[in-house]
N, C-alpha and C positions, 0 to 999 in steps of 0.2 A: 504494500500500500504506500502510495506517495503522499506526502503532505505538501500542500501548496501554501506558500506564504501569502497572506492577504496584503495586498498593497492598498494603502489608504487612497481613496479618490478625493481629489481636490474640488472645491466649489468654484463657481465662476468668480466670486469675490477674491478668493485666495490666488487664483491665476492672474486676475487683474493686478493685484498687488505685486506679484512676481514680475510681470511683464512691464508694469508701469503705465497702464492705460485704464480706460473706463471699462466697466462690466459690459456695457453694450458693445464695445469694440471686440471683446473676447467672444461674445455670443455671435457676432457677425463673422469672425474668423472661423468659428465652429460651423456655422450655417454654410459658408462657402467652401468648407473642407480644408482650409489652410491649417487649422488646428484640430487634431483628432479629438473626439469626445464620445461619450456614451450617454444614453438617456437612462436615468433612474427615475421612473415615474415621469412627472412633468419636468424634471430638472436635468440639466446637463452636468456631467462630472468628467473630470480630466485626470489622467495618470501623470505623475511627475515626469516620467520618461517622454510622454507626448509633448509636454510643455518644453522640456529640454531640446527635443527635436525641432520644435517650432522656433525656438530662440536661435538654435544653431543655423537653421535654414534662412533666417531673416536677419542675421547679423550683418551690420554694415560697418565699414571702417570709420573711424573718427576722422573728421575733416582736418586737413593739414592747416597749421596756424598760418595766418596771413603775415606777410612781411610788412613791417612798419615802414612808412615813408619817412625820409629824412625831413627835418623841420625846415621850413622856408626861411625862417629868420635865424641869422648867425648868432643872435643873442641867446637863443635857447639851445643851441647845439652843444654837445659835450666834446 
């Protein structure tokens, strides 16, 4: 007999906190299939592995810092 470890399912609110967006946005990701979910009664639930997959697939690099322009006035230049 094998014993399955029960993985805790996350609520929409918990996923929204992890992703850093609104609950409605998480629901939209689930409806469009961008974020995997399962229905438990009328509610959507998410596995942590699915959230991690979503974050890895939608990771964007940080923008490069902009170079500062030199000051026009010689008074303020170093």
